[in-house]
N, C-alpha and C positions, 0 to 999 in steps of 0.2 A: 227954261232958266235965263236968265241974265247973267251980265259978266261978273257980276258983284257978286252972285253967288256962288258962279262958276270960280273966281278968286276965293273965295271963304273956302268951299270945298277942297279946293288945292293946298289953302292954307293951311288945313283940317289934318288931312292925309299925311303930307310931308312929315310934323311933326308926332302921327299918334302909332300906340304901339300895338301889339299884334291885335288886342283885343279893341282899342281903339279902332281900327280900323275895320273891324267885323261888323263892331256896333254901326259905324259908320253907312256900312254896308246895308245891315236892315234897317236902318233909317231911312237909307234912298229907296229900297224896295218899298218899304211901308209907302213912303210919300209917292211912290209911282203907283202904288196899289189903291189910294186915296184921287189920285186926280185922275186915275183911267175911270173910277165911279161915278167922279161930280163929272167927268167929259162923258161917259156916258146915261145919266139924267138931264143933261144939257141935248143931249140928242148929237153932239158932237163927236163923230166915226172916228173923221181922221186923230183929233185927240187921242181919243180913246186906244185907238193902237197906236199910236206913236207912244203911250206913256206905257201901256203894255208890251212892248217890245221892249224901252227901254229894262223895264222888271228881268223879260227872260236875259235880258244881257247880263244886270249885276246878277241876276241868279247861276250863270253861268261861271261869272266870279268867284260867288262861294261855294259850287261847286270844287273846282277847281282847287281849292284849300285843303279840300277831303281826300283823306288818301283811304281809299277803301280797305286797307290792310293793316288797318292801325286798332281796329276792336268796335266793341260794341257800338259805343258813339259813332263814331262812322257811319257805320251802315245808317245807326237811326235815320244820321243826318242826309244820308243818300235818299233813304226813303222820306225823310220827309220833303228834300228839294226834289223831286221826282213826283211826289203828288200835288204839290206848288206849282209845276210846271204844267202838271196835266191839268190841273183845276184853272190858271190862267187860261190857258187855251180855251177851257168850255166856259170859262165866264166871259170871255171875248164873241163865244159863238153861239152864247143863250144870249149876251146881250144885257146879262146882269149883274147890274149894279152892287146887288146886294151879297153877290158870289166874293164881288173885288172887295168888299166894305170885312166879310168874314176872312178872308185870306188876308187881310192887312191886320186883325186882329190878332190871327195867329202868328202873325210875321211880327208883332210887336210884341207878344207871349215870348218867344224863343228870346228876341233878342232884349226882355227884362232876365233871362234866366244869363244872359253873357253880359248882361251887366254888372249883376248881382254876382258870378266868377271875375268879372274884372276888380273891382272893391274889394274883393276879398284877398285877392292874390296880388293885389297893386305893392308892388317892388318882392314880395318874396315868393316865389314859384314862378313854374315855367312858362316862359312869353308863348305864345302862338305867333308861329312866322308863317306868310303864306310861303309853300313849297315852289320851290325853284325847278321842279321837275319838268314842269307843264305852264306853258308860257302862251296859251291858246287866249285864256281870258286871266287875265291882272288888272290891279288897280290902273296904274299908269296907262292900261288900254282903254281899261275903260273911262279915263280923267279924256283921251285924245276922241271917244266917241261923243262925251256928251256936248262938245260946242256944232258936231254934226247934227245933234239933234233940234239944233234951233231952226234948222232950214229945211227940216225933211218934209217931205208932202209926197201923198198918197196916189 
């Protein structure tokens, strides 16, 4: 990611609603998986590892937003994120670009649901906000990690 992309992301995150942040994180996760699959196809294992490592960080941010005691949707999201984490690790172990593509498609499908909810609730309805209970993985942390990704090496 270049400095222009990073500046664009920071600006988008600063003015985004809770749904907007959630959708941006799903976009980032899908992009990481897409780039990881492309790197796998090229045989660039270092790039693949970098992209999938970042995908796991984004997944940690998403997991942090879920309050496990808040109902069935929370339990389903926890199960989805857990499965996604296992499958990302498996795709790397198997060196499977196809599995990464499938994970990206599933991520985009769920992202579409969030986008529909955002459009339906624009201005009327509850706002999704990240919890303050655990700052281990947060959007500001994610933005701090991203510049370091530019110089990471295995």
